[in-house]
C-alpha positions as CSV (number, residue, x, y, z in Angstrom):
1,M,-119.3,-112.3,81.4
2,G,-120.8,-110.3,84.2
3,D,-118.8,-109.1,87.2
4,D,-115.4,-110.6,87.5
5,P,-113.5,-109.0,90.4
6,S,-110.9,-111.8,90.4
7,G,-110.2,-111.4,86.7
8,T,-110.7,-115.1,86.1
9,A,-112.9,-114.6,83.0
10,E,-110.3,-112.4,81.4
11,R,-107.6,-114.9,82.1
12,V,-109.7,-117.7,80.6
13,L,-110.5,-115.6,77.5
14,L,-106.9,-114.7,76.7
15,E,-105.6,-118.2,77.4
16,A,-108.3,-119.7,75.3
17,A,-107.3,-117.5,72.4
18,A,-103.7,-118.7,72.7
19,L,-104.8,-122.3,73.0
20,F,-107.1,-122.1,70.0
21,Q,-104.3,-120.6,67.9
22,E,-101.8,-123.3,69.1
23,K,-103.9,-126.4,68.7
24,G,-106.9,-125.3,66.6
25,F,-110.4,-124.9,67.9
26,A,-111.5,-128.5,67.4
27,A,-108.5,-130.1,69.1
28,A,-108.4,-127.7,72.0
29,S,-110.3,-128.8,75.1
30,T,-111.7,-127.0,78.1
31,R,-109.9,-129.5,80.3
32,E,-106.5,-128.5,78.8
33,L,-107.5,-124.9,79.2
34,G,-108.3,-125.4,82.8
35,D,-105.0,-127.2,83.4
36,R,-103.1,-124.3,81.9
37,L,-104.8,-121.9,84.2
38,G,-104.9,-124.1,87.3
39,L,-108.7,-124.2,87.2
40,R,-111.2,-126.9,87.4
41,G,-113.7,-127.2,84.5
42,A,-116.5,-125.9,86.6
43,S,-114.7,-122.6,87.1
44,I,-114.5,-122.1,83.3
45,Y,-118.2,-122.9,82.8
46,Y,-119.1,-120.5,85.5
47,H,-118.0,-117.7,83.1
48,F,-118.6,-119.3,79.7
49,K,-121.3,-121.9,79.0
50,S,-119.4,-123.6,76.3
51,K,-116.2,-123.7,74.2
52,E,-118.3,-122.1,71.4
53,E,-119.2,-119.2,73.6
54,L,-115.6,-118.7,74.4
55,L,-114.8,-118.5,70.7
56,Y,-117.6,-116.0,70.2
57,R,-116.4,-113.9,73.1
58,I,-112.9,-113.9,71.6
59,Y,-114.2,-112.6,68.4
60,V,-116.2,-109.9,70.2
61,R,-113.2,-108.8,72.2
62,S,-111.1,-108.7,69.1
63,M,-113.6,-106.6,67.2
64,T,-114.3,-104.3,70.1
65,T,-110.6,-103.7,70.9
66,I,-109.7,-102.9,67.3
67,R,-112.7,-100.6,66.9
68,E,-111.9,-98.7,70.0
69,R,-108.2,-98.3,69.1
70,V,-109.0,-97.1,65.6
71,D,-111.7,-94.7,66.8
72,E,-109.1,-93.0,68.9
73,V,-107.1,-91.8,65.9
74,I,-109.9,-90.6,63.7
75,D,-109.4,-86.9,63.6
76,P,-112.0,-84.9,61.6
77,A,-109.5,-82.1,61.2
78,L,-107.2,-84.2,59.1
79,P,-107.5,-84.7,55.4
80,A,-109.2,-88.0,54.5
81,K,-106.0,-89.7,53.3
82,E,-104.2,-88.8,56.5
83,R,-107.2,-90.2,58.6
84,L,-106.9,-93.4,56.6
85,R,-103.2,-93.6,57.2
86,A,-103.7,-93.2,61.0
87,M,-106.5,-95.8,61.0
88,A,-104.4,-98.3,59.0
89,H,-101.4,-97.8,61.2
90,R,-103.4,-98.3,64.4
91,H,-105.1,-101.4,63.0
92,V,-101.8,-103.1,62.1
93,V,-100.1,-102.2,65.4
94,T,-103.1,-103.4,67.4
95,V,-103.4,-106.8,65.7
96,L,-99.6,-107.5,65.9
97,T,-99.5,-106.5,69.6
98,N,-101.8,-109.4,70.5
99,R,-101.8,-111.9,67.6
100,D,-103.5,-114.7,69.6
101,L,-106.5,-112.5,70.2
102,H,-106.8,-111.1,66.7
103,S,-105.8,-114.1,64.6
104,P,-108.7,-115.7,62.6
105,I,-110.0,-119.0,64.1
106,D,-113.1,-120.6,62.6
107,L,-116.1,-118.4,62.3
108,Q,-118.1,-121.3,60.9
109,R,-118.0,-122.9,64.3
110,L,-120.2,-120.3,65.8
111,A,-124.0,-120.6,66.1
112,P,-125.8,-118.7,63.3
113,E,-126.9,-115.8,65.5
114,W,-123.4,-115.3,66.9
115,R,-121.8,-115.6,63.4
116,A,-124.3,-113.0,62.2
117,D,-123.4,-110.6,65.0
118,I,-119.6,-110.9,64.2
119,L,-120.2,-110.4,60.5
120,R,-122.3,-107.3,61.3
121,R,-119.5,-105.9,63.5
122,R,-117.0,-106.6,60.8
123,R,-119.1,-104.8,58.2
124,E,-119.5,-101.8,60.4
125,Y,-115.8,-101.6,61.0
126,E,-115.0,-102.0,57.3
127,Q,-117.4,-99.2,56.6
128,L,-115.2,-96.8,58.6
129,F,-112.3,-97.4,56.1
130,L,-114.6,-97.4,53.1
131,D,-115.9,-94.0,54.1
132,Q,-112.4,-92.5,54.4
133,I,-111.3,-94.1,51.1
134,A,-114.4,-92.6,49.3
135,A,-113.7,-89.2,50.9
136,A,-110.1,-89.4,49.7
137,Q,-111.3,-90.3,46.2
138,N,-113.6,-87.4,46.2
139,D,-110.9,-84.9,47.2
140,G,-108.6,-86.3,44.5
141,T,-105.9,-87.8,46.8
142,L,-106.8,-91.4,46.0
143,R,-107.3,-92.9,42.5
144,S,-110.9,-93.2,41.6
145,D,-110.6,-95.6,38.6
146,I,-110.8,-98.5,41.1
147,S,-113.9,-98.7,43.3
148,A,-113.7,-97.6,47.0
149,E,-114.8,-101.1,48.0
150,M,-112.0,-102.8,46.0
151,L,-109.5,-100.5,47.5
152,M,-110.9,-101.2,51.0
153,L,-110.6,-104.9,50.5
154,S,-107.1,-104.6,49.1
155,L,-106.0,-102.6,52.2
156,F,-107.6,-105.1,54.6
157,N,-105.9,-108.0,52.8
158,L,-102.6,-106.2,53.1
159,M,-103.1,-105.4,56.8
160,N,-104.6,-108.7,58.0
161,W,-102.4,-111.3,56.3
162,T,-99.4,-109.9,58.2
163,I,-100.6,-111.6,61.4
164,L,-100.0,-115.0,59.9
165,W,-96.2,-114.5,59.3
166,Y,-95.1,-111.7,61.6
167,S,-92.4,-112.5,64.1
168,P,-91.5,-109.8,66.6
169,N,-88.1,-111.3,67.0
170,K,-87.3,-111.4,63.3
171,D,-89.3,-108.8,61.5
172,Q,-89.5,-105.1,61.5
173,A,-91.2,-103.3,64.4
174,A,-95.0,-103.2,64.0
175,D,-94.9,-99.4,63.6
176,D,-92.4,-99.7,60.7
177,L,-94.4,-102.4,59.0
178,A,-97.6,-100.4,59.3
179,E,-96.0,-97.4,57.6
180,A,-94.5,-99.6,54.9
181,F,-97.8,-101.2,54.2
182,F,-99.6,-98.0,53.8
183,T,-96.9,-96.6,51.5
184,V,-97.3,-99.7,49.3
185,F,-101.1,-99.2,49.4
186,L,-100.8,-95.6,48.3
187,E,-97.9,-95.9,45.8
188,G,-97.9,-99.5,44.7
189,T,-94.6,-101.2,44.0
190,Q,-93.6,-99.2,40.9
191,A,-90.1,-97.8,41.2
192,A,-89.9,-94.1,41.8
193,P,-89.1,-92.0,38.7
194,A,-85.4,-91.2,38.1
195,C,-84.4,-87.7,39.2
196,G,-85.6,-85.2,36.6
197,Q,-88.3,-87.5,35.3
198,R,-90.9,-86.9,38.0
199,K,-94.0,-85.3,36.6
């Protein structure tokens, strides 16, 4: 996006993310986006060449933001399971803090080279979690009868679907949900053994 001392590009990006979520990518127009921001179309195209580039930049911002937030909590001094807990917690809180930015839109709308870039970023991010899961399996704190990849996919499914139904006005705080999800991931939904029956 280049230099943007006025912050216009940032405003366009965030408002576009909200508009795409509200109306869908196909139905949203740059004219409506400009109206919401009080900008003429030429101002938007100064920063973004097309609606498709806007979508690509939203994906890049989302992936970059999540990666940075999760990297902050990866502590090599912690056991692998606790690193994984911290990473999962930060992921959930990050996506629920700005659902417009992190909600899925339509990756197929992107040009092949942009789509390939986003998929590469996604694989690299998933690898962070896969590495911690494998390490926790190796030290015996996670079950190893299910592959690390399957456990990783299960964890992401649990974390990412939340964004589609979460309401900050009705549901638990994001921190509480993050902790609950990781507990379910670790322990499943089997009831705890009755007192005296725990092995």
